[in-house]
Structure formats: structure tokens, C-alpha cells
C-alpha positions in Angstrom: 68.9 -167.1 0.9 72.2 -168.7 0.6 74.1 -165.7 1.9 72.0 -165.8 5.2 72.6 -169.5 5.8 69.3 -170.9 4.2 69.9 -174.6 3.0 66.5 -176.2 2.6 64.4 -175.8 -0.6 60.9 -177.3 -0.3 58.5 -177.4 -3.2 55.6 -179.3 -4.8 54.1 -179.8 -8.1 51.0 -178.3 -6.4 52.7 -175.0 -6.0 52.4 -173.8 -9.7 55.7 -173.1 -11.4 57.7 -173.2 -8.3 59.8 -176.3 -9.3 60.7 -174.6 -12.7 61.6 -171.4 -10.9 63.8 -173.3 -8.2 65.6 -175.0 -11.2 66.0 -171.8 -13.1 67.5 -169.9 -10.2 69.6 -172.6 -8.5 70.7 -174.3 -11.8 73.2 -171.7 -12.6 74.5 -171.0 -9.0 77.9 -172.2 -8.0 76.4 -173.1 -4.7 73.5 -175.2 -6.2 74.7 -178.4 -4.6 74.8 -176.8 -1.1 71.0 -176.9 -0.7 68.9 -179.8 0.7 66.1 -180.2 -2.0 62.7 -181.5 -1.1 59.5 -181.9 -3.0 56.2 -183.8 -3.0 54.1 -186.5 -4.9 50.5 -186.0 -4.9 48.8 -188.0 -7.6 47.2 -191.5 -7.8 48.8 -194.7 -9.2 52.4 -195.9 -9.4 53.2 -194.8 -12.8 51.7 -191.4 -12.5 53.6 -191.0 -9.2 56.9 -192.1 -10.8 56.3 -189.6 -13.7 55.5 -186.8 -11.4 58.7 -187.4 -9.3 60.7 -187.5 -12.5 59.2 -184.4 -13.7 60.0 -182.6 -10.4 63.7 -183.8 -10.8 63.8 -182.4 -14.3 62.1 -179.1 -13.5 64.3 -178.5 -10.4 67.3 -179.5 -12.5 68.4 -182.1 -9.9 69.7 -185.6 -10.4 68.9 -186.3 -6.7 66.2 -184.9 -4.5 66.9 -185.6 -0.9 63.3 -185.8 0.4 60.2 -186.7 -1.4 57.1 -186.4 0.8 53.7 -187.8 0.0 51.5 -184.7 -0.2 48.2 -185.1 1.8 48.9 -188.8 1.9 47.4 -189.3 -1.7 47.9 -192.9 -2.5 50.5 -193.2 0.3 50.7 -197.0 0.3 51.6 -197.0 -3.4 54.2 -194.2 -3.3 55.8 -195.5 -0.1 56.6 -198.7 -1.9 58.1 -196.8 -4.8 60.1 -194.5 -2.6 61.5 -197.4 -0.7 62.8 -198.9 -4.0 
């Protein structure tokens, strides 16, 4: 992907083990910081949303995820406040 100019990696906790696989593959690549990482939050409640976002970061082996989307707008008003913070 990187060799052909791909730069965006978009995932979700909803996609099975995809976040773990992304972390396993990119975590050892010298180019790992050349990608734009995105994922989603899709759970109810502030604390559960924060935990899900932190879990995504851990699985993808990232200290920063550049875009976190609210999947299917689940509890969007709560998550929007969290994401703004």
C-alpha cells in the first residue's frame, strides 16, 4: 500500500480484529508515521466511548489517531463533546 502511494488507514472496532492487524503490520514499519490513521467510536455513554477510543489507539499502536468518526451517529452528542475536548 505504502509503495503505491496509499496514505489513509481507516478502521473501526466494528470491523473485528482490524485495529489489531493494523497495529501489528504498521507497528514495525519504518513508514508507520507516514499514514493518516482514522477509526470510529460506536458505543453508548461517555466513559464507554473514551474506553473504546483508548482501546483503538492501543490496538493500532498509535499515540495519536488523526480522525475519530462517530459510527452511525451512536450517542453522537456525547461523543462530540468528548472529541472536542
